[in-house]
All heavy atoms as an XYZ file, in Angstrom:
987
protein
N      56.726     59.801     99.144
C      56.582     58.398     99.387
C      57.810     57.638     98.929
O      57.828     56.431     98.980
C      55.327     57.858     98.717
C      54.108     58.279     99.470
S      52.508     57.667     98.940
C      52.818     56.194     98.090
N      58.822     58.333     98.558
C      60.081     57.684     98.249
C      61.109     58.134     99.250
O      61.018     59.213     99.817
N      62.116     57.313     99.465
C      63.149     57.647    100.431
C      63.834     58.934     99.988
O      64.213     59.103     98.844
C      64.155     56.511    100.517
C      65.059     56.645    101.712
C      65.842     55.382    101.971
O      65.284     54.294    101.753
O      66.984     55.511    102.382
N      64.011     59.856    100.896
C      64.654     61.115    100.594
C      63.725     62.134     99.958
O      64.091     63.281     99.792
N      62.526     61.734     99.596
C      61.561     62.647     98.993
C      60.792     63.328    100.115
O      60.536     62.728    101.148
C      60.581     61.889     98.098
C      61.229     61.140     96.981
C      61.558     62.001     95.771
O      61.120     63.158     95.733
O      62.264     61.509     94.904
N      60.427     64.560     99.894
C      59.689     65.266    100.927
C      58.510     65.998    100.314
O      58.632     66.586     99.242
C      60.609     66.268    101.639
C      59.934     66.934    102.817
C      60.890     67.769    103.638
O      62.003     67.310    103.894
O      60.504     68.879    104.001
N      57.399     65.929    100.981
C      56.231     66.701    100.587
C      56.302     67.990    101.381
O      56.519     67.972    102.598
C      54.933     65.925    100.904
C      54.898     64.640    100.087
C      53.722     66.779    100.631
C      53.744     63.732    100.408
N      56.121     69.108    100.732
C      56.247     70.395    101.387
C      55.095     70.615    102.365
O      53.964     70.805    101.966
C      56.279     71.512    100.335
C      56.598     72.855    100.947
O      57.097     72.942    102.059
N      56.325     73.899    100.198
N      55.417     70.559    103.646
C      54.433     70.756    104.703
C      55.043     71.718    105.710
O      56.135     71.481    106.216
C      54.088     69.418    105.409
C      53.087     69.638    106.516
C      53.572     68.407    104.409
N      54.334     72.806    106.002
C      54.824     73.781    106.964
C      54.758     73.252    108.389
O      54.037     72.302    108.689
N      55.539     73.868    109.282
C      55.633     73.416    110.678
C      54.281     73.382    111.366
O      53.912     72.395    111.986
C      56.590     74.339    111.452
C      56.864     73.886    112.872
C      57.645     72.587    112.933
O      58.557     72.384    112.122
O      57.329     71.748    113.799
N      53.502     74.463    111.258
C      52.188     74.517    111.912
C      51.249     73.479    111.309
O      50.490     72.816    112.008
C      51.582     75.913    111.770
C      50.234     76.050    112.458
C      49.667     77.448    112.321
O      50.421     78.414    112.492
O      48.463     77.545    112.037
N      51.317     73.319    109.999
C      50.440     72.382    109.305
C      50.728     70.945    109.718
O      49.837     70.118    109.783
C      50.620     72.545    107.798
C      49.577     71.846    106.985
C      49.722     72.119    105.500
O      50.560     72.944    105.105
O      48.985     71.484    104.746
N      51.977     70.616    110.029
C      52.339     69.261    110.431
C      51.604     68.827    111.689
O      51.304     67.665    111.865
C      53.842     69.147    110.678
C      54.608     68.808    109.448
C      56.036     68.643    109.779
N      56.684     69.827    109.235
C      57.957     70.083    109.281
N      58.770     69.277    109.874
N      58.450     71.158    108.747
N      51.327     69.750    112.559
C      50.675     69.428    113.823
C      49.179     69.198    113.667
O      48.584     68.501    114.465
C      50.927     70.540    114.836
C      52.389     70.667    115.217
C      52.639     71.812    116.175
O      51.677     72.302    116.791
O      53.803     72.211    116.305
N      48.566     69.780    112.656
C      47.109     69.738    112.517
C      46.649     69.156    111.187
O      45.537     69.399    110.770
C      46.536     71.157    112.658
C      46.848     71.756    114.006
O      46.587     71.147    115.023
N      47.438     72.936    114.012
N      47.467     68.396    110.523
C      47.134     67.906    109.192
C      46.103     66.775    109.282
O      46.162     65.935    110.167
C      48.401     67.482    108.426
C      48.116     67.368    106.950
C      49.000     66.229    109.000
C      49.357     67.423    106.089
N      45.143     66.789    108.380
C      44.081     65.781    108.370
C      44.393     64.702    107.331
O      45.287     64.867    106.491
C      42.746     66.445    108.030
O      42.743     66.863    106.672
N      43.619     63.625    107.374
C      43.763     62.585    106.358
C      43.476     63.145    104.972
O      44.159     62.807    104.002
C      42.839     61.407    106.661
C      43.165     60.564    107.885
C      42.117     59.461    108.063
C      44.552     59.958    107.782
N      42.483     64.021    104.871
C      42.156     64.634    103.570
C      43.311     65.493    103.071
O      43.625     65.487    101.878
C      40.878     65.463    103.678
C      39.625     64.613    103.736
C      38.402     65.416    103.370
C      37.135     64.633    103.505
N      37.049     63.461    102.679
N      43.950     66.234    103.983
C      45.106     67.045    103.599
C      46.241     66.158    103.096
O      46.876     66.448    102.081
C      45.618     67.871    104.782
C      44.651     68.944    105.239
O      43.815     69.393    104.430
O      44.727     69.327    106.424
N      46.510     65.075    103.821
C      47.560     64.149    103.398
C      47.222     63.525    102.050
O      48.089     63.396    101.178
C      47.775     63.060    104.449
C      48.469     63.500    105.738
C      48.412     62.382    106.778
C      49.908     63.913    105.471
N      45.966     63.161    101.855
C      45.523     62.577    100.595
C      45.780     63.543     99.435
O      46.292     63.137     98.383
C      44.035     62.223    100.675
O      43.585     61.723     99.446
N      45.446     64.799     99.638
C      45.658     65.813     98.596
C      47.146     65.973     98.304
O      47.553     66.035     97.144
C      45.041     67.144     99.039
C      45.117     68.252     98.010
C      44.331     69.448     98.500
C      44.406     70.683     97.695
N      44.779     70.651     96.345
N      47.965     66.010     99.331
C      49.409     66.149     99.137
C      49.992     64.934     98.415
O      50.869     65.078     97.561
C      50.103     66.383    100.472
C      49.815     67.758    101.041
C      50.604     68.052    102.266
C      50.270     69.422    102.815
N      50.451     70.511    101.859
N      49.499     63.742     98.751
C      49.971     62.536     98.079
C      49.565     62.534     96.606
O      50.340     62.114     95.742
C      49.438     61.287     98.785
C      50.028     61.020    100.166
C      49.242     59.932    100.873
C      51.492     60.649    100.054
N      48.354     62.993     96.329
C      47.897     63.079     94.943
C      48.774     64.050     94.154
O      49.217     63.747     93.036
C      46.430     63.524     94.895
C      45.886     63.623     93.505
C      44.429     64.066     93.467
O      43.855     64.408     94.518
O      43.869     64.077     92.355
N      49.051     65.215     94.740
C      49.911     66.204     94.090
C      51.314     65.642     93.871
O      51.926     65.849     92.817
C      49.976     67.476     94.944
C      48.679     68.246     95.000
C      48.667     69.329     96.061
O      49.682     69.486     96.799
O      47.638     70.022     96.180
N      51.828     64.935     94.860
C      53.149     64.324     94.798
C      53.219     63.335     93.631
O      54.166     63.352     92.827
C      53.422     63.615     96.131
C      54.805     63.076     96.305
C      55.818     63.867     96.823
C      55.100     61.757     95.997
C      57.099     63.369     97.012
C      56.375     61.238     96.182
C      57.376     62.047     96.689
N      52.210     62.475     93.504
C      52.182     61.480     92.430
C      52.029     62.154     91.060
O      52.701     61.767     90.101
C      51.049     60.488     92.673
N      51.165     63.152     90.976
C      50.956     63.858     89.703
C      52.236     64.541     89.241
O      52.581     64.493     88.054
C      49.840     64.901     89.843
C      48.464     64.338     89.709
C      47.412     65.429     89.766
C      46.034     64.806     89.663
N      44.977     65.809     89.770
N      52.930     65.191     90.145
C      54.149     65.924     89.803
C      55.233     65.001     89.250
O      56.114     65.450     88.513
C      54.665     66.677     91.031
N      55.175     63.730     89.575
C      56.184     62.757     89.137
C      55.656     61.815     88.054
O      56.347     60.896     87.659
C      56.675     61.960     90.347
C      57.535     62.826     91.265
C      57.528     62.339     92.695
N      58.348     63.217     93.513
C      57.933     64.381     94.021
N      56.702     64.799     93.795
N      58.748     65.121     94.742
N      54.408     62.039     87.639
C      53.742     61.181     86.662
C      53.705     59.731     87.146
O      53.941     58.792     86.385
C      54.419     61.290     85.289
C      53.541     60.731     84.175
O      52.298     60.756     84.311
O      54.098     60.240     83.177
N      53.412     59.552     88.422
C      53.364     58.218     89.031
C      51.941     57.664     89.102
O      51.752     56.515     89.487
C      53.928     58.240     90.449
C      55.408     58.355     90.533
C      56.317     58.379     89.506
C      56.173     58.459     91.733
N      57.581     58.499     89.997
C      57.527     58.553     91.361
C      55.839     58.490     93.082
C      58.551     58.672     92.295
C      56.861     58.607     94.013
C      58.202     58.688     93.618
N      50.950     58.475     88.745
C      49.562     58.014     88.886
C      49.302     56.720     88.132
O      48.528     55.887     88.576
C      48.593     59.101     88.434
C      48.577     60.285     89.367
C      47.606     61.335     88.903
O      47.781     61.844     87.774
O      46.672     61.618     89.672
N      49.969     56.545     86.994
C      49.768     55.326     86.198
C      50.214     54.073     86.950
O      49.777     52.972     86.642
C      50.490     55.436     84.860
C      51.986     55.632     84.984
C      52.605     55.954     83.627
C      54.029     56.443     83.824
N      54.445     57.334     82.774
N      51.065     54.227     87.960
C      51.546     53.095     88.750
C      50.714     52.867     90.013
O      50.903     51.880     90.699
C      53.007     53.299     89.162
C      53.918     53.564     87.999
C      54.534     54.806     87.847
C      54.153     52.593     87.033
C      55.375     55.058     86.773
C      54.992     52.842     85.949
C      55.601     54.079     85.836
O      56.425     54.325     84.769
N      49.851     53.809     90.325
C      49.107     53.753     91.582
C      47.775     53.026     91.423
O      46.713     53.571     91.706
C      48.918     55.155     92.153
C      50.162     55.689     92.759
N      50.182     56.830     93.524
C      51.451     55.253     92.730
C      51.422     57.063     93.926
N      52.206     56.115     93.443
N      47.857     51.772     91.030
C      46.666     50.924     91.009
C      46.455     50.391     92.426
O      47.402     50.364     93.233
C      46.869     49.748     90.045
O      47.875     48.872     90.531
N      45.244     49.979     92.755
C      45.023     49.422     94.100
C      46.001     48.283     94.422
O      46.577     48.243     95.515
C      43.578     48.933     94.050
C      42.921     49.858     93.078
C      43.976     50.094     92.021
N      46.215     47.381     93.478
C      47.113     46.245     93.710
C      48.541     46.719     93.994
O      49.174     46.272     94.951
C      47.108     45.329     92.486
C      48.064     44.168     92.596
C      48.142     43.399     91.260
N      49.133     42.362     91.297
C      50.433     42.552     91.072
N      50.888     43.755     90.786
N      51.276     41.540     91.124
N      49.058     47.614     93.163
C      50.425     48.094     93.347
C      50.597     48.807     94.688
O      51.609     48.635     95.374
C      50.831     49.033     92.209
C      51.095     48.302     90.921
O      51.174     47.079     90.873
N      51.226     49.060     89.837
N      49.612     49.620     95.048
C      49.695     50.342     96.320
C      49.623     49.379     97.498
O      50.356     49.537     98.481
C      48.599     51.401     96.406
C      48.780     52.577     95.447
C      47.511     53.397     95.365
C      49.969     53.437     95.861
N      48.765     48.385     97.399
C      48.664     47.396     98.471
C      49.984     46.645     98.633
O      50.479     46.477     99.750
C      47.532     46.411     98.193
C      47.436     45.248     99.183
C      47.126     45.751    100.585
C      46.402     44.252     98.730
N      50.559     46.203     97.537
C      51.821     45.461     97.625
C      52.946     46.338     98.167
O      53.784     45.870     98.951
C      52.184     44.871     96.268
C      51.250     43.764     95.782
C      51.626     43.328     94.371
C      51.246     42.579     96.737
N      52.964     47.597     97.771
C      53.965     48.523     98.309
C      53.777     48.702     99.809
O      54.745     48.726    100.578
C      53.885     49.870     97.585
N      52.519     48.803    100.235
C      52.236     48.964    101.664
C      52.660     47.723    102.442
O      53.242     47.827    103.521
C      50.755     49.262    101.895
C      50.432     49.544    103.356
S      48.698     49.965    103.635
C      47.908     48.413    103.304
N      52.399     46.547    101.894
C      52.804     45.304    102.554
C      54.322     45.269    102.705
O      54.841     44.847    103.744
C      52.274     44.079    101.776
C      52.918     42.795    102.252
C      50.759     43.987    101.915
N      55.037     45.719    101.683
C      56.495     45.803    101.786
C      56.923     46.711    102.926
O      57.855     46.399    103.670
N      56.228     47.833    103.073
C      56.544     48.768    104.168
C      56.202     48.162    105.527
O      56.905     48.389    106.508
C      55.823     50.096    103.963
C      56.283     50.873    102.756
C      57.749     51.280    102.786
O      58.360     51.348    103.881
O      58.300     51.522    101.697
N      55.122     47.389    105.600
C      54.781     46.700    106.856
C      55.907     45.727    107.215
O      56.267     45.582    108.383
C      53.417     45.978    106.750
C      53.192     45.045    107.933
C      52.284     46.994    106.662
N      56.486     45.077    106.198
C      57.627     44.196    106.441
C      58.800     44.960    107.032
O      59.451     44.491    107.983
N      59.083     46.141    106.482
C      60.168     46.968    107.020
C      59.863     47.392    108.446
O      60.755     47.414    109.309
C      60.404     48.183    106.130
C      61.001     47.826    104.783
C      61.266     49.036    103.911
O      61.506     50.136    104.451
O      61.243     48.880    102.674
N      58.620     47.710    108.724
C      58.196     48.066    110.076
C      58.386     46.880    111.017
O      58.893     47.028    112.134
C      56.729     48.518    110.045
C      56.070     48.920    111.345
C      56.795     50.085    112.007
C      54.613     49.271    111.085
N      58.028     45.704    110.556
C      58.169     44.487    111.370
C      59.621     44.214    111.726
O      59.921     43.750    112.835
C      57.589     43.278    110.635
O      56.230     43.463    110.386
N      60.528     44.478    110.794
C      61.948     44.236    111.038
C      62.470     45.022    112.238
O      63.359     44.561    112.946
C      62.773     44.603    109.804
C      62.645     43.625    108.673
C      63.396     44.073    107.429
O      63.885     45.232    107.372
O      63.490     43.263    106.498
N      61.918     46.188    112.453
C      62.363     47.027    113.569
C      62.124     46.319    114.900
O      62.925     46.417    115.822
C      61.654     48.399    113.541
C      62.065     49.173    112.284
C      61.953     49.197    114.812
C      61.274     50.447    112.053
N      61.030     45.577    114.994
C      60.660     44.904    116.237
C      61.113     43.441    116.291
O      61.016     42.806    117.333
C      59.135     44.940    116.414
C      58.606     46.305    116.738
C      58.150     47.147    115.735
C      58.565     46.747    118.053
C      57.664     48.406    116.033
C      58.074     48.005    118.360
C      57.623     48.831    117.354
N      61.596     42.931    115.172
C      61.813     41.494    115.020
C      62.585     40.838    116.157
O      62.176     39.805    116.657
C      62.515     41.219    113.685
C      62.626     39.757    113.364
C      63.134     39.531    111.952
O      63.568     40.454    111.268
N      63.075     38.302    111.514
N      63.688     41.378    116.584
C      64.524     40.710    117.587
C      64.545     41.439    118.917
O      65.404     41.181    119.750
C      65.958     40.547    117.050
C      65.967     39.824    115.752
C      66.330     40.343    114.542
C      65.554     38.478    115.502
N      66.178     39.397    113.558
C      65.709     38.241    114.118
C      65.075     37.444    116.302
C      65.402     37.021    113.523
C      64.773     36.239    115.695
C      64.940     36.035    114.337
N      63.606     42.310    119.152
C      63.598     43.097    120.387
C      62.770     42.467    121.499
O      62.812     42.929    122.617
C      63.079     44.510    120.120
C      64.013     45.339    119.273
C      63.451     46.736    119.108
N      64.257     47.538    118.220
C      65.083     48.493    118.623
N      65.232     48.755    119.903
N      65.765     49.191    117.744
N      61.983     41.475    121.181
C      61.071     40.935    122.191
C      60.006     41.974    122.494
O      59.756     42.892    121.713
N      59.367     41.817    123.653
C      58.359     42.814    124.042
C      59.063     44.115    124.411
O      60.144     44.096    125.000
C      57.537     42.307    125.233
C      56.598     41.176    124.876
C      55.578     41.550    123.807
O      55.065     42.685    123.815
O      55.310     40.690    122.945
N      58.442     45.224    124.058
C      59.016     46.536    124.378
C      58.009     47.319    125.216
O      56.803     47.124    125.118
C      59.388     47.325    123.102
C      60.484     46.611    122.332
C      58.193     47.557    122.212
N      58.534     48.185    126.061
C      57.681     48.990    126.933
C      56.996     50.104    126.154
O      57.549     50.657    125.193
C      58.507     49.603    128.064
C      59.042     48.562    129.031
O      58.373     47.527    129.220
O      60.136     48.793    129.597
N      55.815     50.425    126.599
C      55.049     51.519    126.007
C      55.880     52.805    126.074
O      56.494     53.096    127.098
C      53.756     51.676    126.794
C      52.826     52.681    126.236
C      51.569     52.745    127.053
N      50.465     52.770    126.114
C      49.236     52.470    126.400
N      48.921     52.079    127.604
N      48.294     52.552    125.492
N      55.881     53.548    124.987
C      56.649     54.788    124.929
C      58.097     54.571    124.523
O      58.831     55.527    124.325
N      58.512     53.321    124.434
C      59.857     52.944    124.002
C      60.956     53.662    124.792
O      61.873     54.249    124.219
C      60.016     53.203    122.498
C      58.875     52.716    121.613
C      59.098     53.135    120.173
C      58.693     51.223    121.731
N      60.894     53.602    126.131
C      61.836     54.373    126.948
C      63.304     53.961    126.784
O      64.188     54.786    127.011
C      61.358     54.114    128.382
C      60.637     52.809    128.313
C      60.002     52.788    126.949
N      63.563     52.746    126.368
C      64.948     52.285    126.252
C      65.481     52.357    124.821
O      66.541     51.811    124.531
C      65.066     50.849    126.775
C      64.661     50.750    128.232
O      65.000     51.612    129.032
N      63.902     49.731    128.565
N      64.751     53.004    123.944
C      65.168     53.107    122.547
C      65.977     54.383    122.320
O      65.711     55.420    122.927
C      63.961     53.129    121.633
C      63.279     51.817    121.470
C      63.129     50.837    122.401
C      62.633     51.351    120.296
N      62.424     49.789    121.871
C      62.108     50.073    120.584
C      62.442     51.880    119.033
C      61.410     49.323    119.638
C      61.744     51.137    118.102
C      61.242     49.872    118.399
N      66.941     54.307    121.424
C      67.691     55.497    121.019
C      66.768     56.378    120.170
O      65.859     55.874    119.502
C      68.924     55.110    120.195
C      69.949     54.302    120.955
C      71.191     54.049    120.109
C      70.838     53.047    119.013
N      71.999     52.563    118.270
N      67.032     57.657    120.175
C      66.226     58.588    119.379
C      66.283     58.234    117.902
O      65.286     58.349    117.196
C      66.658     60.039    119.603
C      66.138     60.639    120.889
C      64.623     60.530    121.045
O      63.879     60.905    120.107
O      64.167     60.066    122.106
N      67.433     57.789    117.434
C      67.543     57.426    116.016
C      66.645     56.231    115.680
O      66.086     56.159    114.587
C      68.997     57.125    115.651
O      69.497     56.046    116.420
N      66.496     55.294    116.630
C      65.603     54.152    116.412
C      64.141     54.599    116.386
O      63.345     54.109    115.579
C      65.799     53.090    117.496
C      67.137     52.379    117.388
O      67.712     52.351    116.277
O      67.611     51.851    118.410
N      63.802     55.531    117.267
C      62.436     56.059    117.282
C      62.132     56.824    115.996
O      61.030     56.729    115.451
C      62.217     56.966    118.493
C      62.144     56.230    119.810
C      61.872     57.213    120.937
C      61.809     56.530    122.271
N      61.490     57.482    123.353
N      63.113     57.566    115.511
C      62.926     58.300    114.262
C      62.718     57.322    113.104
O      61.833     57.519    112.270
C      64.125     59.203    113.982
C      63.934     60.061    112.762
C      65.046     61.070    112.550
O      65.774     61.389    113.508
O      65.175     61.541    111.407
N      63.510     56.269    113.067
C      63.351     55.247    112.026
C      61.963     54.615    112.107
O      61.296     54.413    111.086
C      64.456     54.195    112.172
C      64.419     53.137    111.132
N      64.720     51.833    111.406
C      64.100     53.168    109.814
C      64.589     51.112    110.307
N      64.211     51.895    109.331
N      61.513     54.304    113.316
C      60.175     53.752    113.514
C      59.117     54.711    112.971
O      58.193     54.307    112.260
C      59.930     53.459    114.996
C      58.526     52.983    115.365
C      58.188     51.675    114.672
C      58.414     52.840    116.884
N      59.257     55.993    113.280
C      58.312     56.995    112.792
C      58.274     57.053    111.281
O      57.199     57.206    110.672
N      59.423     56.909    110.644
C      59.484     56.916    109.185
C      58.753     55.711    108.595
O      57.996     55.845    107.631
C      60.930     56.932    108.713
C      61.629     58.252    108.989
C      63.123     58.201    108.749
O      63.663     57.111    108.411
O      63.769     59.248    108.907
N      58.972     54.539    109.175
C      58.317     53.328    108.653
C      56.817     53.348    108.922
O      56.030     52.940    108.067
C      58.967     52.066    109.225
C      60.427     51.890    108.839
C      60.691     51.911    107.338
O      59.791     51.586    106.540
O      61.819     52.270    106.954
N      56.405     53.823    110.086
C      54.977     53.976    110.367
C      54.344     54.948    109.365
O      53.241     54.710    108.863
C      54.756     54.482    111.797
C      54.990     53.480    112.921
C      55.067     54.193    114.270
C      53.896     52.421    112.931
N      55.055     56.013    109.069
C      54.557     57.006    108.116
C      54.428     56.413    106.720
O      53.451     56.689    106.008
C      55.485     58.221    108.077
O      55.490     58.863    109.335
N      55.403     55.598    106.311
C      55.307     54.955    104.996
C      54.038     54.110    104.899
O      53.318     54.173    103.902
C      56.529     54.070    104.733
C      57.779     54.860    104.386
O      57.666     56.026    103.966
O      58.885     54.289    104.519
N      53.752     53.350    105.940
C      52.549     52.511    105.946
C      51.302     53.391    105.887
O      50.391     53.145    105.085
C      52.519     51.583    107.188
C      51.182     50.851    107.291
C      53.675     50.581    107.137
N      51.262     54.423    106.705
C      50.112     55.323    106.721
C      49.899     55.986    105.364
O      48.772     56.044    104.857
C      50.286     56.398    107.803
C      49.205     57.478    107.849
C      47.865     56.881    108.238
C      49.613     58.591    108.794
N      50.959     56.473    104.769
C      50.822     57.183    103.499
C      50.345     56.258    102.385
O      49.492     56.648    101.575
C      52.133     57.865    103.128
C      52.558     58.995    104.091
C      53.934     59.518    103.721
C      51.532     60.108    104.139
N      50.861     55.041    102.337
C      50.358     54.091    101.342
C      48.899     53.740    101.615
O      48.103     53.594    100.689
C      51.206     52.822    101.292
C      52.411     52.953    100.390
C      53.694     52.843    100.898
C      52.261     53.182     99.020
C      54.804     52.952    100.066
C      53.361     53.298     98.189
C      54.630     53.183     98.712
O      55.723     53.295     97.890
N      48.524     53.592    102.878
C      47.134     53.287    103.227
C      46.207     54.416    102.785
O      45.145     54.171    102.191
C      47.003     53.043    104.735
C      45.596     52.730    105.240
C      45.072     51.438    104.628
C      45.604     52.648    106.760
N      46.597     55.636    103.035
C      45.790     56.789    102.629
C      45.658     56.840    101.113
O      44.569     57.047    100.576
C      46.392     58.103    103.175
C      46.250     58.163    104.696
C      45.735     59.320    102.518
C      47.049     59.276    105.340
N      46.761     56.623    100.418
C      46.724     56.662     98.947
C      45.865     55.530     98.400
O      45.083     55.731     97.467
C      48.159     56.580     98.397
C      48.243     56.756     96.908
C      47.979     58.183     96.482
N      48.216     58.305     95.037
C      47.490     59.043     94.232
N      46.501     59.782     94.702
N      47.757     59.091     92.946
N      45.995     54.337     98.980
C      45.185     53.200     98.560
C      43.695     53.493     98.740
O      42.890     53.268     97.840
C      45.585     51.943     99.336
C      44.762     50.681     99.101
C      44.811     50.255     97.639
C      45.250     49.570    100.023
N      43.341     54.019     99.909
C      41.938     54.360    100.165
C      41.446     55.391     99.159
O      40.341     55.263     98.612
C      41.776     54.878    101.595
N      42.255     56.386     98.877
C      41.874     57.435     97.939
C      41.652     56.859     96.545
O      40.634     57.143     95.899
C      42.960     58.514     97.907
C      42.545     59.742     97.128
O      41.380     60.165     97.253
O      43.389     60.282     96.400
N      42.562     56.039     96.070
C      42.450     55.438     94.744
C      41.217     54.532     94.656
O      40.584     54.416     93.613
C      43.739     54.653     94.399
C      44.922     55.602     94.234
C      43.564     53.779     93.166
C      44.791     56.623     93.118
N      40.859     53.898     95.783
C      39.686     53.018     95.821
C      38.384     53.777     96.069
O      37.306     53.188     96.072
C      39.870     51.948     96.897
S      41.157     50.747     96.490
N      38.472     55.102     96.288
C      37.272     55.901     96.521
C      36.688     55.721     97.911
O      35.484     55.893     98.108
N      37.531     55.384     98.872
C      37.088     55.191    100.252
C      37.487     56.403    101.087
O      38.651     56.812    101.087
C      37.741     53.925    100.867
C      37.427     52.678    100.039
C      37.352     53.751    102.331
C      35.972     52.309     99.963
N      36.521     56.982    101.786
C      36.808     58.055    102.739
C      37.293     57.370    104.005
O      36.500     56.839    104.797
C      35.548     58.873    103.000
C      35.762     60.009    103.994
O      36.675     59.936    104.843
O      34.986     60.975    103.933
N      38.606     57.322    104.179
C      39.210     56.549    105.255
C      38.790     57.044    106.643
O      38.498     56.229    107.524
C      40.733     56.573    105.115
C      41.528     55.585    105.933
C      41.078     54.155    105.695
C      43.015     55.727    105.623
N      38.719     58.330    106.837
C      38.313     58.867    108.143
C      36.881     58.444    108.466
O      36.586     58.020    109.590
C      38.447     60.386    108.168
N      36.008     58.527    107.480
C      34.606     58.127    107.682
C      34.511     56.619    107.939
O      33.807     56.184    108.865
C      33.779     58.530    106.466
C      32.334     58.175    106.568
N      31.466     58.838    107.406
C      31.613     57.210    105.950
C      30.265     58.293    107.298
N      30.324     57.297    106.424
N      35.224     55.833    107.129
C      35.193     54.370    107.294
C      35.739     53.962    108.660
O      35.179     53.081    109.324
C      35.996     53.701    106.179
N      36.818     54.608    109.100
C      37.411     54.276    110.400
C      36.464     54.656    111.538
O      36.316     53.907    112.520
C      38.760     54.972    110.565
N      35.809     55.801    111.418
C      34.850     56.225    112.449
C      33.690     55.239    112.547
O      33.267     54.872    113.649
C      34.316     57.624    112.134
O      35.349     58.570    112.209
N      33.184     54.821    111.395
C      32.096     53.831    111.389
C      32.559     52.510    111.998
O      31.805     51.858    112.724
C      31.600     53.597    109.963
C      30.703     54.697    109.438
C      30.283     54.497    107.997
C      29.666     53.149    107.735
N      29.205     52.990    106.334
N      33.797     52.123    111.726
C      34.326     50.862    112.240
C      34.473     50.912    113.766
O      34.199     49.922    114.462
C      35.679     50.554    111.588
C      36.274     49.233    111.977
C      35.423     48.062    111.519
C      36.115     46.756    111.843
N      35.335     45.587    111.504
N      34.856     52.038    114.301
C      34.961     52.196    115.756
C      33.593     52.011    116.404
O      33.458     51.323    117.415
C      35.588     53.558    116.135
C      37.089     53.558    115.769
C      35.394     53.864    117.619
C      37.746     54.913    115.877
N      32.572     52.611    115.815
C      31.205     52.461    116.332
C      30.769     51.000    116.239
O      30.217     50.437    117.198
C      30.224     53.390    115.569
C      28.779     53.071    115.921
C      30.547     54.851    115.854
N      31.020     50.381    115.109
C      30.657     48.983    114.911
C      31.363     48.082    115.938
O      30.744     47.179    116.502
C      31.043     48.563    113.489
C      30.476     47.268    113.042
C      30.806     47.050    111.552
C      30.106     45.846    111.013
N      30.343     45.676    109.569
N      32.642     48.335    116.181
C      33.385     47.549    117.168
C      32.861     47.773    118.588
O      32.848     46.849    119.400
C      34.874     47.856    117.101
C      35.546     47.212    115.917
O      35.014     46.311    115.284
N      36.742     47.686    115.594
N      32.439     48.997    118.881
C      31.899     49.290    120.213
C      30.616     48.505    120.462
O      30.364     48.059    121.588
C      31.639     50.790    120.356
N      29.836     48.323    119.429
C      28.602     47.537    119.554
C      28.937     46.047    119.667
O      28.386     45.332    120.496
C      27.664     47.806    118.353
C      27.171     49.258    118.401
C      26.504     46.828    118.325
C      26.529     49.747    117.121
N      29.862     45.615    118.839
C      30.251     44.203    118.811
C      30.971     43.778    120.090
O      30.820     42.650    120.557
C      31.155     43.956    117.602
C      31.503     42.512    117.364
C      32.289     42.372    116.071
C      32.669     40.935    115.806
N      33.423     40.807    114.537
N      31.766     44.681    120.646
C      32.544     44.392    121.860
C      32.233     45.416    122.943
O      33.035     46.291    123.232
C      34.049     44.429    121.543
C      34.451     43.529    120.408
C      34.758     44.037    119.154
C      34.498     42.145    120.591
C      35.144     43.220    118.103
C      34.872     41.303    119.540
C      35.182     41.845    118.303
O      35.548     41.030    117.268
N      31.059     45.303    123.576
C      30.697     46.271    124.613
C      31.614     46.108    125.832
O      32.141     45.026    126.071
C      29.247     45.912    124.952
C      29.108     44.493    124.560
C      30.035     44.267    123.410
N      31.777     47.185    126.591
C      32.610     47.088    127.792
C      31.954     46.147    128.795
O      30.733     46.084    128.898
C      32.672     48.521    128.321
C      31.577     49.252    127.644
C      31.238     48.518    126.389
N      32.788     45.433    129.497
C      32.268     44.528    130.526
C      32.333     45.220    131.869
O      33.348     45.783    132.239
C      33.090     43.233    130.547
C      32.941     42.457    129.276
C      33.690     41.156    129.336
C      33.484     40.466    128.005
N      33.969     39.134    127.982
N      31.237     45.175    132.559
C      31.186     45.784    133.875
C      31.170     44.683    134.908
O      30.405     43.733    134.824
C      29.941     46.674    134.010
C      29.959     47.826    133.069
C      29.252     47.806    131.857
C      30.706     48.968    133.360
C      29.281     48.872    130.994
C      30.727     50.047    132.497
C      30.009     49.992    131.306
N      32.026     44.810    135.896
C      32.125     43.782    136.943
C      31.471     44.259    138.207
O      31.427     45.335    138.582
C      33.589     43.445    137.221
C      34.239     42.827    136.027
C      34.920     43.608    135.092
C      34.177     41.470    135.827
C      35.520     43.029    134.011
C      34.783     40.883    134.739
C      35.467     41.669    133.819
């Protein structure tokens, strides 16, 4: 979760990694660096908001962009992936520290939204 830091993840595992797997790796990462004392819900939320700001900067002066980002350089797409990952990793860690099963909560929210916003048939 720091620039230049890497969590050891094998090639095959990268393709099939779950939120629980990422949560475990983030916990191990924080423990190995004695960072757990800094991982309060407030600190993690503020760190995530900072990362959302960095993500926003990527789009700030581009106007609307096409789906799939066909006109973007590969280096820009890689940077976008890094910033999206920072946000995701902080979100997963925040949920874990708060005792929230993020996959379960997200699944329930999708069902709730489907009920709240049913498809319109014409």
